[in-house]
C-alpha positions in Angstrom: 292.5 -32.1 -9.9 293.6 -28.5 -10.1 296.8 -27.4 -11.8 297.1 -23.9 -10.4 299.1 -25.2 -7.5 298.6 -24.1 -3.9 297.4 -20.6 -3.2 300.1 -18.4 -1.7 299.9 -17.1 1.9 301.7 -13.8 2.4 301.8 -11.2 5.1 303.4 -8.0 3.8 302.6 -5.3 1.3 305.8 -6.0 -0.6 304.7 -9.6 -1.2 301.1 -8.6 -2.0 301.5 -5.8 -4.6 303.0 -7.9 -7.4 300.2 -10.5 -7.0 297.6 -7.7 -6.9 298.9 -6.3 -10.2 298.7 -9.7 -11.9 295.2 -10.3 -10.6 296.1 -13.5 -8.6 294.1 -14.6 -5.5 296.2 -14.8 -2.3 295.6 -15.4 1.4 297.0 -12.6 3.6 297.9 -13.4 7.2 298.9 -11.3 10.3 296.1 -8.7 9.7 292.8 -10.1 10.9 294.3 -11.4 14.1 294.9 -7.8 15.1 291.3 -6.7 14.5 289.2 -6.0 17.6 286.5 -8.0 15.8 288.7 -11.1 15.9 288.7 -11.4 19.6 285.2 -10.1 20.1 282.9 -11.3 17.4 281.0 -14.5 18.2 277.4 -15.7 18.4 277.7 -15.1 22.2 278.8 -11.5 21.6 276.1 -10.8 19.1 273.4 -12.4 21.3 274.5 -10.4 24.2 274.6 -6.9 22.6 272.2 -7.4 19.8 269.9 -10.1 21.1 266.6 -8.6 19.7 268.0 -7.4 16.4 266.2 -9.3 13.6 268.1 -10.7 10.6 266.9 -12.3 7.3 268.0 -15.9 7.4 268.0 -18.7 4.8 266.8 -22.0 6.2 266.0 -25.4 4.5 262.3 -24.4 4.2 262.9 -20.8 2.9 263.7 -17.3 4.3 262.8 -16.4 7.8 263.5 -13.3 10.0 265.0 -14.2 13.3 266.9 -12.5 16.1 270.5 -13.1 16.9 269.5 -15.1 19.9 267.2 -17.4 17.9 269.8 -17.7 15.1 272.4 -18.8 17.7 270.1 -21.5 19.0 269.3 -22.7 15.5 273.0 -23.0 14.6 273.6 -25.1 17.8 270.6 -27.4 17.2 271.7 -28.6 13.8 268.1 -28.9 12.8 268.8 -27.2 9.5 271.5 -28.0 7.0 271.1 -24.5 5.7 271.1 -21.8 8.3 272.6 -18.7 6.8 272.3 -14.9 7.2 274.4 -13.7 4.2 275.6 -10.3 3.0 274.3 -8.1 5.8 275.6 -4.5 5.6 277.9 -4.6 8.6 277.9 -1.1 9.9 274.1 -0.8 9.6 274.1 -3.4 12.4 277.1 -2.3 14.4 276.5 1.4 14.4 273.2 1.4 16.3 274.5 2.8 19.6 274.5 -0.5 21.6 276.8 -0.8 24.6 280.0 -2.3 23.5 279.6 -1.2 19.9 283.0 -0.8 18.2 281.6 0.3 14.8 284.0 0.8 11.9 287.0 0.1 14.1 286.0 -3.5 14.4 287.7 -4.7 11.2 289.7 -2.0 9.5 291.2 -3.1 6.1 295.0 -2.8 5.6 296.1 0.7 5.1 297.7 -0.3 1.8 294.4 -1.3 0.3 292.2 1.6 -0.9 288.7 2.6 -1.9 286.5 0.0 -0.4 282.8 0.4 -1.5 280.9 -1.9 0.7 281.3 -4.0 3.9 279.2 -7.1 4.7 279.0 -9.7 7.4 278.1 -13.3 6.8 276.9 -15.6 9.6 275.9 -19.2 9.7 276.4 -22.2 7.4 275.3 -22.5 3.8 276.5 -22.4 0.2 276.9 -19.4 -2.2 276.8 -21.1 -5.6 279.3 -20.4 -8.4 279.4 -16.8 -9.6 281.7 -13.9 -10.2 281.8 -10.3 -9.0 282.9 -7.2 -10.9 284.7 -5.9 -7.7 287.9 -6.8 -6.0 287.0 -8.8 -2.9 288.5 -9.2 0.5 287.1 -12.0 2.6 288.1 -12.3 6.3 287.2 -15.3 8.4 286.6 -14.5 12.1 285.1 -17.8 13.3 284.8 -21.2 11.6 286.0 -21.8 8.1 285.1 -20.9 4.5 285.8 -23.4 1.7 286.1 -22.0 -1.8 286.6 -23.3 -5.3 288.2 -20.5 -7.5 288.3 -20.4 -11.3 290.1 -17.7 -13.3 288.2 -15.3 -15.5 289.0 -17.4 -18.6 286.6 -20.1 -17.3 283.6 -17.8 -17.8 283.5 -18.8 -21.5 282.6 -22.4 -20.5 280.8 -21.8 -17.2 277.2 -21.4 -18.7 276.8 -18.0 -17.0 273.5 -16.2 -16.8 274.4 -12.7 -15.8 277.0 -13.1 -13.1 275.7 -16.5 -11.9 276.7 -19.9 -13.3 274.2 -22.6 -14.3 276.7 -25.3 -13.2 278.1 -26.1 -9.8 281.9 -25.8 -9.2 282.5 -29.6 -9.2 280.8 -29.8 -12.6 282.9 -27.0 -14.0 286.1 -28.5 -12.6 285.5 -31.6 -14.8 285.7 -29.6 -18.0 288.0 -26.7 -16.7 290.6 -28.2 -14.4 292.5 -25.0 -13.7 291.2 -23.9 -10.2 292.1 -23.4 -6.6 290.4 -25.5 -4.0 291.1 -23.7 -0.7 290.0 -23.3 2.9 290.2 -19.9 4.6 290.8 -20.4 8.3 290.1 -18.1 11.2 292.4 -15.0 11.2 293.0 -15.3 7.4 292.1 -12.8 4.7 291.5 -13.9 1.1 292.1 -11.4 -1.7 289.9 -12.3 -4.7 290.4 -10.3 -7.9 287.3 -9.3 -10.1 285.8 -11.9 -12.4 287.2 -14.9 -10.7 284.5 -17.5 -10.4 283.9 -18.7 -6.9 281.7 -21.1 -5.0 281.7 -20.6 -1.2 280.6 -23.1 1.4 281.0 -23.5 5.2 282.5 -26.9 6.2 282.1 -26.0 10.0 278.9 -25.8 12.1 279.0 -22.0 11.9 281.2 -19.3 10.4 281.4 -15.6 10.9 283.2 -13.7 8.1 283.5 -10.1 6.9 284.0 -9.1 3.3 284.9 -5.8 1.6 284.1 -5.0 -2.1 286.2 -2.3 -3.5 288.3 -1.2 -6.5 292.0 -1.0 -5.9 294.0 1.8 -7.4 297.2 -0.3 -7.1 299.2 2.3 -5.3 299.1 4.9 -8.1 297.5 8.3 -8.1 294.0 8.0 -9.6 294.0 9.2 -13.2 290.5 10.8 -13.1 289.7 9.2 -16.5 288.2 6.1 -14.9 284.7 7.7 -14.3 284.7 9.1 -17.9 285.5 5.6 -19.3 282.9 4.0 -17.1 280.2 6.4 -18.5 281.5 5.7 -22.0 281.3 2.0 -21.6 277.7 2.3 -20.3 276.8 4.3 -23.4 278.6 1.8 -25.7 276.7 -1.2 -24.1 273.4 0.5 -24.9 274.5 1.6 -28.4 275.6 -1.9 -29.4 272.2 -3.2 -28.3 270.7 -1.1 -31.1 272.9 -2.5 -33.9 271.8 -5.2 -36.3 273.4 -8.7 -36.2 276.1 -8.0 -38.7 277.1 -4.7 -37.1 277.2 -6.3 -33.7 279.6 -8.9 -34.9 281.7 -6.2 -36.6 282.0 -4.2 -33.4 282.8 -7.3 -31.5 285.8 -8.0 -33.8 287.0 -4.5 -33.3 286.8 -4.7 -29.5 288.6 -8.1 -29.5 291.4 -6.6 -31.6 291.7 -3.6 -29.4 291.7 -5.5 -26.1 294.2 -8.1 -27.3 296.6 -5.3 -28.0 295.9 -3.7 -24.6 296.6 -7.1 -22.9 300.1 -7.0 -24.4 300.7 -3.5 -23.2 300.3 -1.8 -26.5 298.3 1.4 -26.2 297.9 4.5 -28.4 299.8 7.6 -27.3 297.6 9.5 -24.8 295.2 11.9 -26.4 297.0 14.8 -24.8 300.0 14.0 -27.1 298.5 13.3 -30.4 295.9 14.4 -33.0 294.4 11.4 -34.7 294.8 11.0 -38.5 292.7 8.6 -40.4 294.4 8.9 -43.8 291.1 8.7 -45.8 287.9 6.8 -45.4 289.1 3.6 -46.9 292.0 3.0 -44.4 291.4 3.8 -40.8 294.6 2.0 -39.6 297.1 4.1 -37.8 300.3 2.7 -36.3 301.3 4.7 -33.3 303.5 3.5 -30.4 303.2 -0.1 -31.7 299.4 0.1 -31.4 297.6 -0.8 -34.6 294.2 0.8 -34.8 291.6 -1.8 -35.8 289.8 -1.0 -39.1 286.3 0.2 -38.5 284.9 0.3 -42.0 281.6 -1.7 -42.3 280.6 -3.0 -45.7 277.0 -4.2 -45.8 277.7 -7.6 -47.3 274.6 -9.3 -45.9 272.1 -6.8 -47.4 270.8 -5.9 -44.0 269.6 -2.4 -43.4 272.1 -0.4 -41.5 270.8 0.5 -38.0 272.1 4.1 -38.1 273.9 3.5 -34.8 277.2 2.1 -36.1 278.7 5.6 -36.5 277.9 6.4 -32.9 279.4 3.1 -31.8 282.6 3.8 -33.8 283.0 7.2 -32.1 282.7 5.6 -28.7 285.3 3.0 -29.5 287.6 5.7 -30.8 287.2 7.5 -27.4 288.0 4.3 -25.5 291.2 4.0 -27.5 292.2 7.5 -26.6 291.2 7.4 -22.9 292.7 4.0 -22.0 296.3 5.3 -22.2 295.5 8.0 -19.7 294.8 5.4 -17.0 297.4 4.4 -14.5 298.8 0.8 -14.6 296.3 -0.6 -12.1 293.3 1.1 -13.7 294.4 -0.2 -17.2 294.4 -3.7 -15.9 291.0 -3.3 -14.4 289.6 -1.7 -17.6 291.0 -4.6 -19.7 289.3 -7.2 -17.3 286.0 -5.3 -17.6 286.1 -5.1 -21.4 287.1 -8.8 -21.7 284.1 -9.7 -19.7 281.8 -7.6 -21.9 283.3 -9.2 -25.0 282.7 -12.7 -23.5 279.0 -11.8 -23.1 278.8 -10.5 -26.6 280.4 -13.7 -27.9 277.7 -15.7 -26.2 275.0 -13.6 -27.9 274.2 -11.9 -24.6 273.6 -8.1 -25.1 271.9 -5.5 -22.9 268.3 -4.6 -23.8 267.9 -1.4 -25.8 266.9 1.6 -23.7 263.3 1.7 -25.0 262.7 -2.0 -24.0 260.1 -2.7 -21.3 262.0 -3.1 -18.0 260.0 -6.1 -17.2 261.5 -8.0 -20.1 264.3 -10.3 -18.7 267.9 -9.9 -19.8 270.8 -12.2 -19.0 273.3 -9.4 -19.6 275.5 -8.5 -16.6 276.6 -4.9 -16.5 280.3 -4.8 -15.7 281.3 -2.5 -12.9 284.2 -0.2 -13.6 284.1 2.1 -10.6 
């Protein structure tokens, strides 16, 4: 049984923005019903205007390409429990000049949501097993229903993740982590799902047509321009940490944990534009500024391991993260903290990116967090 209560259903920007800033899933009404797609999109519509367009479809026996017309027949026949054409780039299919094409006007996102990166259409019935995404997600149901089990980011630590995918099903996770939403998104409803929420999606009806947007929200604030710089810096830090020896990796992990715990509480250094850092000697790198306590970054080689030579570079990158994070706006800070918390979770599990010189064919379970 879940103890997160019922998911809220709201319809206005004023109701939505506080939940957005807190990173809480919510169902939004009174938007999808006004989309042209809501009254037009159906298997009959697609079979009429896009009858011969082929789609990749998942069936019980494997993946097969079939036309909209054949897919429609397949869904009606109930011959396959799994009959699903997932994650199709929507406008690649709609913007092909067919009569009746309504293109990007088919399903416009609310004007108070910004910066969507990708739009997909999902058709049929099937299951997307438990996983998380590094993006904010909007899921709109046009026809049929979508059933989801949603777990907060804290559940990742017990979800046996391999990359962004979980090795357990949602019902198994619910037995050991009972904090979750169990919801059904109905036609005309729009689910907002924050990044790093674990979710398993199924179709309880014979067919469903849904649209989703992946995007990063700026939370109504002017973009700070520091987010791309931090994104590049995190990418470099991930690779640099892969080069450290075991003791150094654990040391950097403790530093990052200390830093992020302070950020979660709203304690940040003064922006770099307003301060010149002072380290007060090599033996004490702690500086208290604006209630932020700089974690000590002095590594003593207690385990007689050879130093990797990369620890100094990692230290400089962490220093830069400390100085850049205060420059972000409130929404970007929240997103940055979620990304860093996910990186730390992977490091705790012993899951690190492969060093740059590693053969690309070698598998890695590390999931690169998405900041932009």
